[in-house]
C-alpha positions, -999 to 999 in steps of 0.1 A, spaced: -508 8 558 -526 28 586 -559 45 584 -544 77 569 -526 58 541 -491 62 556 -467 32 552 -461 13 584 -425 24 585 -435 58 598 -451 41 628 -423 16 635 -415 17 672 -380 25 684 -357 -4 695 -334 -8 725 -296 -4 721 -278 -34 707 -249 -40 731 -239 -74 720 -202 -82 713 -202 -65 680 -219 -34 695 -194 -33 724 -165 -36 699 -178 -6 679 -182 15 710 -147 6 724 -130 10 690 -147 44 684 -136 57 719 -100 44 716 -94 57 681 -110 91 689 -88 94 720 -56 86 700 -67 110 673 -72 138 698 -38 132 714 -22 134 679 -41 166 671 -31 182 704 5 172 697 4 189 663 -12 221 678 15 223 705 42 219 678 24 241 653 54 265 650 76 236 636 86 243 600 71 209 590 37 219 603 36 257 599 37 256 561 9 230 560 -18 252 574 -30 231 604 -62 251 608 -77 239 576 -65 203 577 -75 197 613 -109 213 608 -114 189 578 -104 160 600 -129 171 627 -157 173 601 -148 138 587 -143 123 622 -177 135 634 -193 115 605 -170 86 613 -183 85 649 -218 85 637 -211 55 616 -195 36 644 -224 40 667 -250 31 641 -249 -6 649 -253 -4 687 -276 26 691 -288 35 656 -322 18 660 -330 38 691 -339 67 668 -371 68 647 -363 53 613 -371 84 593 -351 106 616 -321 82 614 -322 83 576 -326 121 577 -295 124 598 -276 101 575 -288 118 544 -277 153 555 -244 141 568 -236 123 536 -251 151 514 -236 182 531 -214 174 561 -192 147 546 -187 163 511 -179 196 529 -153 178 550 -138 162 519 -138 195 501 -118 211 530 -95 181 531 -87 183 494 -84 220 496 -58 214 523 -41 188 501 -41 212 471 -23 237 493 8 215 488 8 223 451 2 260 456 30 263 482 54 244 459 44 267 430 48 299 449 81 289 464 96 286 430 98 324 429 127 322 453 148 304 426 144 335 404 160 369 406 141 394 428 130 415 398 111 385 384 91 379 415 58 395 405 25 388 422 -6 391 401 -42 395 413 -74 415 410 -70 450 423 -100 472 433 -113 450 461 -128 479 478 -153 486 449 -161 452 435 -175 421 452 -163 400 423 -128 412 429 -131 404 466 -142 369 458 -113 365 433 -88 378 459 -98 353 485 -73 325 489 -77 293 469 -91 272 497 -117 297 507 -130 301 472 -133 264 466 -152 259 499 -176 287 491 -184 273 456 -188 237 467 -206 246 499 -232 266 481 -237 239 455 -240 211 481 -264 229 503 -287 240 475 -287 206 458 -290 184 490 -317 206 506 -336 210 474 -337 172 467 -347 165 503 -376 190 501 -387 174 468 -386 138 481 -418 131 500 -406 98 515 -389 118 543 -420 140 549 -453 125 536 -472 158 539 -454 175 510 -431 168 481 -432 159 444 -458 133 434 -443 98 430 -414 104 454 -429 87 485 -422 52 499 -436 23 478 -462 -1 492 -449 -33 506 -430 -47 536 -410 -26 560 -378 -42 548 -386 -31 512 -394 4 524 -362 7 544 -342 -6 514 -358 21 493 -347 48 519 -311 39 513 -313 34 475 -334 63 464 -324 87 436 -318 115 461 -285 97 471 -270 100 437 -257 136 441 -237 124 471 -223 96 450 -214 121 423 -196 143 448 -176 114 460 -167 103 425 -156 138 416 -133 141 446 -119 105 446 -116 99 408 -111 133 393 -97 158 418 -75 132 436 -58 120 405 -51 156 394 -35 162 428 -14 130 424 -3 141 390 7 175 402 25 162 433 43 133 416 74 153 406 76 174 438 102 157 461 99 177 493 117 170 526 86 176 547 68 144 539 40 165 524 41 147 490 38 113 507 9 126 528 -10 140 498 -5 110 476 -14 86 504 -46 104 512 -56 105 475 -49 68 470 -67 57 502 -100 71 490 -102 54 456 -121 23 469 -147 42 490 -174 51 465 -173 19 444 -175 -3 475 -203 18 490 -224 15 458 -216 -23 455 -226 -30 491 -257 -9 487 -271 -24 455 -257 -60 454 -280 -83 474 -251 -107 482 -237 -80 506 -268 -81 528 -253 -105 555 -222 -82 556 -243 -50 558 -260 -63 589 -227 -59 609 -207 -36 585 -229 -9 571 -222 2 535 -210 36 546 -182 19 566 -163 15 533 -162 53 531 -151 55 567 -121 32 561 -108 60 539 -116 85 566 -93 66 590 -66 66 564 -70 104 560 -65 107 597 -34 85 597 -17 105 569 -29 139 582 -23 135 619 -2 105 628 24 107 599 31 144 607 35 136 643 62 110 634 78 135 611 80 161 639 97 136 662 122 126 635 129 162 627 137 168 663 165 143 662 179 159 631 178 193 647 195 180 678 223 165 658 229 199 641 227 218 673 250 194 691 275 195 662 274 233 662 280 234 699 309 211 697 326 224 666 312 259 664 345 276 674 365 258 647 380 281 621 365 281 587 399 272 573 390 236 582 364 237 554 388 228 527 379 230 491 378 199 470 408 192 449 386 178 421 357 193 403 342 160 393 314 163 419 299 192 401 284 167 376 266 147 403 237 171 408 226 205 398 220 213 435 258 209 442 269 232 414 292 259 426 298 246 461 334 247 474 331 222 502 339 186 498 308 171 514 324 136 514 356 146 532 356 122 561 379 146 580 352 172 582 327 148 598 301 167 618 318 200 611 296 202 581 266 207 605 281 239 620 273 276 616 308 280 601 300 256 572 266 273 567 283 308 566 309 295 542 282 285 517 260 316 522 290 339 516 306 319 488 277 307 467 242 305 483 225 296 450 223 258 455 211 262 490 185 287 479 173 263 452 171 234 477 153 254 503 127 266 479 121 235 458 126 208 484 121 224 519 96 251 510 115 276 531 131 296 503 121 329 521 147 322 548 177 320 525 164 349 504 161 370 536 196 361 547 212 370 514 191 402 511 201 414 545 238 406 538 237 425 506 219 454 523 246 456 550 273 456 524 257 486 507 254 506 539 270 540 534 301 547 555 300 585 561 263 588 555 242 619 549 204 622 552 198 612 515 219 581 519 201 571 551 167 575 534 179 554 505 191 527 529 158 529 548 138 524 516 158 493 507 153 480 543 116 487 539 117 464 509 132 436 530 105 442 557 76 440 533 90 411 513 101 388 542 89 400 576 56 418 576 27 393 582 5 418 563 26 420 531 49 390 528 36 359 511 58 337 533 67 357 565 98 344 581 93 327 615 103 353 641 95 356 678 67 380 687 92 402 705 115 405 674 85 410 652 71 438 673 104 456 675 107 456 637 70 466 632 76 496 655 102 508 630 88 498 596 50 491 599 38 527 596 62 536 567 51 503 550 15 514 552 23 548 539 42 535 509 24 503 502 -12 511 512 -35 484 525 -21 450 536 -19 423 510 -21 394 533 -46 388 561 -26 386 594 -50 359 607 -41 336 577 -6 347 566 1 314 548 -29 316 524 -5 317 494 -26 315 463 -19 349 451 -25 382 470 -59 379 487 -64 417 490 -60 448 471 -29 468 473 -33 506 473 -11 531 457 -7 552 488 -21 561 521 -51 578 505 -65 544 494 -62 550 457 -58 519 436 -42 510 403 -64 494 377 -35 473 363 -37 435 367 -2 435 383 9 454 414 40 475 413 61 459 440 81 482 463 112 463 455 108 471 418 109 509 424 131 511 455 160 523 434 140 550 418 119 563 447 128 573 483 108 573 515 105 609 527 85 603 559 97 601 595 124 575 602 126 559 636 157 567 657 161 529 663 170 524 626 206 517 620 228 491 602 221 466 629 183 468 627 180 432 613 207 416 634 184 398 658 161 385 630 191 375 609 207 355 638 174 338 645 167 328 609 203 317 604 200 294 634 166 282 621 183 273 588 212 257 606 189 233 625 163 227 598 172 232 562 210 229 564 212 193 578 188 182 551 208 199 525 241 184 536 225 149 540 210 152 505 243 162 489 261 133 506 235 108 496 235 119 460 273 119 458 275 84 474 248 72 450 267 87 421 300 71 431 283 38 436 268 40 401 302 49 386 318 21 405 292 -4 392 297 8 357 335 5 361 330 -30 375 308 -40 347 333 -27 321 362 -45 338 340 -77 339 333 -73 302 369 -68 294 380 -98 315 354 -120 299 366 -109 264 402 -116 273 393 -150 288 373 -159 257 401 -148 235 426 -169 255 402 -199 255 398 -197 217 436 -195 212 441 -226 233 413 -244 215 428 -236 181 462 -248 193 447 -280 206 428 -287 174 459 -280 153 480 -305 172 452 -330 171 
């Protein structure tokens, strides 16, 4: 104790950096892993328009990774240079990182993971008829701050709630604990008398750390199992389920091992080289593997699938659709629900790569798009693409031949429904992936009428994939009036009963959606369609193998029965003669 009664720990001099072999390893490993992680993140950002990545919402997931990796770096440099800081300052940094920074990063990370469940839930609407696709939310956002909060997307709401709770709890407990600032704090919360080793141990074991442990238990052992339960039966083609479950499982060990290594004396020799928080950072590394490196691999694999489809279409694209012969048997309809109604024999070896052509895709879209629609919505999370193609095709078929002004306005109103449901970044829940040039040309025709008819935008253009319900109010008209009902009246629900009476652009005609239609159809051809065909073929082969196995088993059973019968007959004859 010094003359003023402070423990000696406050006067402990700073140490030199520890660059022994272990310290050099930590520095080298930290630099190498960080470099690889940055390369992976840059690769994802460059390929952010890939369907595999766009629906994931890279902004939130990569921000969470940066938060977690910053704390990971801090842990790696603790051994070599941690003692160069004043002891109290070092523990202050660790306390606030573990109390605020790390839980906030985990909160963002799990909010990003939970996005998987919300996208899967919202995509189910594309398996329903258009009149059943209703979006509910809180209207009146211009007059109520509570409605504004409710209308925020799911991830933002979660981060706000948890961020406020963590900051208030962590800062409040730090202010109350006088061991970090001897001049103020609650009585009895200072460092105990004794050796410096005892005091340093108390700094890392105090009651003020338990909220951090509680947050980690909540995320790892309550939220994560809920995510696993929700994701278990979702079998997507994007590797998102694998990523979500892998991240949740890789975090289960972190909190128990951190507590054991902190409070069990037998871990003291290990803690000298491998700090207790390193058990948490092992899960951070697994987060980074599943969130950055696995999607990178999926993008590379997806490119090969796209190339196969593009090459097949280039080679066989001029082939007549008459080569797509119907199956002579209907037995394949029982293989899978997703195949129901198809008229192409997907196992016909004569077709070969012709199945990966635009002709084959057109054949299914024109004959029966239902199975493809179901697959794209439930498995590929791109149901808006097939719904857009079928909507445009239906709209073109209903285009009036010798049209008058009334018929043109009716056609424009129905085209406006297609624009607001599938194209507008301000209205569509899942805007289709168009080039900026095509989008601007359509906005020039439809955006002003959309605002007149629909009022304020429903989706923030900066975050068009925040899909947990409509994040903004939807007015009843251009005057900003709102409906107090809990459900919005969608334009598509009243398009047959109302008619747009404003100015119609001269560029509007029956071909207004042609460029967007061609672009989305090619996107489906090179993304969803190859997966759909491959899935059908695999399911059918699996079904035929199972039937073959059952037939083999029945034949084997019949043969064994006949053999046993013959053996018993000969045995009876032998015994009779004997």
